ROSE-4610 file (N, C-alpha, C; in Angstrom, 1 decimal, always signed):
// ROSE-4610
residu = [X/X/X/X/X/X/X/X/X/X/X/X/X/X/X/X/X/X/X/X/X/X/X/X/X/X/X/X/X/X/X/X/X/X/X/X/X/X/X/X/X/X/X/X/X/X/X/X/X/X/X/X/X/X/X/X/X/X/X/X/X/X/X/X/X/X/X/X/X/X/X/X/X/X/X/X/X/X/X/X/X/X/X/X/X/X/X/X/X/X/X/X/X/X/X/X/X/X/X/X/X/X/X/X/X/X/X/X/X/X/X/X/X/X/X/X/X/X/X/X/X/X/X/X/X/X/X/X/X/X/X/X/X/X/X/X/X/X/X/X/X/X/X/X/X/X/X/X/X/X/X/X/X/X/X/X/X/X/X/X/X/X/X/X/X/X/X/X]
num = [1/1/1/2/2/2/3/3/3/4/4/4/5/5/5/6/6/6/7/7/7/8/8/8/9/9/9/10/10/10/11/11/11/12/12/12/13/13/13/14/14/14/15/15/15/16/16/16/17/17/17/18/18/18/19/19/19/20/20/20/21/21/21/22/22/22/23/23/23/24/24/24/25/25/25/26/26/26/27/27/27/28/28/28/29/29/29/30/30/30/31/31/31/32/32/32/33/33/33/34/34/34/35/35/35/36/36/36/37/37/37/38/38/38/39/39/39/40/40/40/41/41/41/42/42/42/43/43/43/44/44/44/45/45/45/46/46/46/47/47/47/48/48/48/49/49/49/50/50/50/51/51/51/52/52/52/53/53/53/54/54/54/55/55/55/56/56/56]
x = [-9.1/-9.8/-11.3/-12.1/-13.5/-14.1/-15.3/-15.9/-16.0/-16.4/-16.6/-15.3/-14.2/-12.9/-12.5/-12.7/-12.4/-13.2/-14.5/-15.3/-14.9/-14.5/-14.0/-12.7/-11.8/-10.5/-10.7/-11.6/-11.8/-12.5/-13.4/-14.2/-13.2/-12.3/-11.3/-10.4/-9.9/-9.0/-9.6/-10.9/-11.6/-11.8/-12.2/-12.3/-11.1/-9.9/-8.7/-8.3/-8.5/-8.1/-9.1/-10.4/-11.3/-11.0/-10.6/-10.2/-8.9/-8.0/-6.7/-6.9/-7.8/-8.1/-8.6/-9.6/-10.1/-9.1/-8.2/-7.1/-6.2/-5.8/-5.0/-5.7/-7.0/-7.7/-7.8/-7.8/-7.9/-6.6/-5.5/-4.2/-3.9/-4.4/-4.1/-5.0/-6.3/-7.2/-7.1/-7.0/-6.9/-8.2/-8.2/-9.4/-10.1/-11.4/-12.1/-11.9/-11.5/-11.3/-12.6/-12.9/-14.2/-13.8/-14.8/-14.6/-14.9/-14.1/-14.3/-15.6/-16.4/-17.6/-17.4/-17.8/-17.7/-19.0/-18.9/-20.1/-20.1/-20.9/-20.9/-21.8/-21.3/-22.2/-23.2/-24.4/-25.4/-25.0/-25.1/-24.7/-25.9/-27.1/-28.3/-29.4/-30.5/-31.6/-32.3/-32.4/-33.1/-32.3/-31.0/-30.2/-30.3/-30.3/-30.4/-31.7/-32.8/-34.1/-34.1/-33.6/-33.6/-32.8/-31.7/-30.8/-31.5/-32.2/-32.9/-34.0/-34.7/-35.7/-35.2/-34.0/-33.4/-33.0/-32.6/-32.1/-33.3/-34.5/-35.6/-36.0]
y = [+41.0/+39.7/+40.0/+39.2/+39.4/+38.9/+39.4/+39.0/+37.5/+36.8/+35.4/+34.7/+35.0/+34.4/+34.7/+35.9/+36.3/+35.5/+35.3/+34.5/+33.0/+32.5/+31.1/+30.9/+31.8/+31.8/+31.9/+32.9/+33.0/+31.8/+31.2/+30.0/+28.9/+28.7/+27.6/+27.8/+29.0/+29.3/+29.2/+29.6/+29.4/+28.0/+27.2/+25.7/+25.1/+25.4/+24.8/+25.2/+26.5/+27.0/+26.3/+26.2/+25.6/+24.1/+23.4/+22.0/+21.9/+22.8/+22.7/+22.9/+23.8/+24.1/+22.8/+22.1/+20.9/+19.7/+19.7/+18.7/+18.9/+20.2/+20.5/+20.2/+20.5/+20.2/+18.7/+17.9/+16.5/+16.0/+16.6/+16.2/+16.8/+17.9/+18.6/+18.1/+18.0/+17.6/+16.1/+15.8/+14.3/+13.6/+12.4/+11.6/+11.3/+11.2/+11.0/+9.5/+9.3/+7.9/+7.4/+6.2/+5.6/+4.9/+5.0/+4.3/+2.8/+2.0/+0.5/+0.2/-0.7/-1.1/-2.5/-2.5/-3.8/-4.5/-5.7/-6.6/-7.5/-7.3/-8.1/-9.3/-10.5/-11.7/-11.6/-12.1/-12.1/-13.0/-12.6/-13.4/-14.2/-13.7/-14.4/-14.5/-15.1/-15.4/-14.1/-13.1/-11.9/-11.1/-11.0/-10.3/-11.0/-12.3/-13.0/-12.7/-12.7/-12.4/-11.0/-10.1/-8.7/-8.4/-9.1/-9.0/-9.6/-10.7/-11.3/-10.4/-9.7/-8.8/-7.6/-7.1/-5.9/-6.3/-7.5/-7.9/-8.0/-8.2/-8.3/-7.0]
z = [-26.9/-26.6/-26.5/-27.1/-27.1/-25.7/-25.4/-24.1/-23.9/-25.0/-24.9/-24.6/-25.2/-24.9/-23.5/-23.0/-21.7/-20.7/-20.9/-20.0/-20.0/-21.1/-21.2/-20.4/-20.6/-19.9/-18.4/-18.0/-16.5/-15.9/-16.7/-16.2/-16.0/-17.0/-16.9/-15.7/-15.6/-14.5/-13.1/-13.0/-11.8/-11.4/-12.4/-12.2/-11.8/-12.4/-12.0/-10.5/-10.2/-8.8/-7.8/-8.1/-7.2/-7.0/-8.1/-7.9/-7.1/-7.3/-6.6/-5.1/-4.8/-3.3/-2.7/-3.4/-2.8/-2.7/-3.7/-3.7/-2.5/-2.3/-1.1/+0.2/+0.3/+1.5/+1.8/+0.7/+0.9/+1.5/+1.2/+1.8/+3.1/+3.4/+4.6/+5.8/+5.5/+6.6/+6.9/+8.2/+8.5/+8.3/+8.0/+7.8/+9.2/+9.2/+10.4/+10.8/+12.0/+12.5/+13.1/+12.7/+13.2/+14.5/+15.4/+16.7/+16.5/+17.1/+17.0/+17.7/+17.1/+17.7/+18.4/+19.6/+20.4/+20.5/+20.0/+20.0/+21.2/+22.2/+23.4/+23.2/+23.6/+23.6/+24.7/+24.4/+25.5/+26.6/+27.9/+29.0/+29.6/+29.3/+29.9/+28.9/+29.2/+28.3/+27.9/+28.8/+28.5/+27.5/+27.6/+26.6/+25.3/+25.3/+24.0/+23.3/+24.0/+23.4/+22.9/+23.7/+23.3/+22.0/+21.9/+20.8/+19.5/+19.7/+18.5/+18.1/+19.0/+18.6/+17.9/+18.3/+17.6/+16.2/+15.9/+14.6/+13.6/+14.0/+13.1/+12.5]
């Protein structure tokens, strides 16, 4: 086998193995859970003003 064919075969096999490892990791590792965000309603005028300034 010539050097070029050997390099092509090794490159293809390496790519397949590399992809296979990432596919296996995607199934094995658990997804990261997002923490629920709690939106609190303002209870007084100061909180209301503060919230409206943060939104701008």
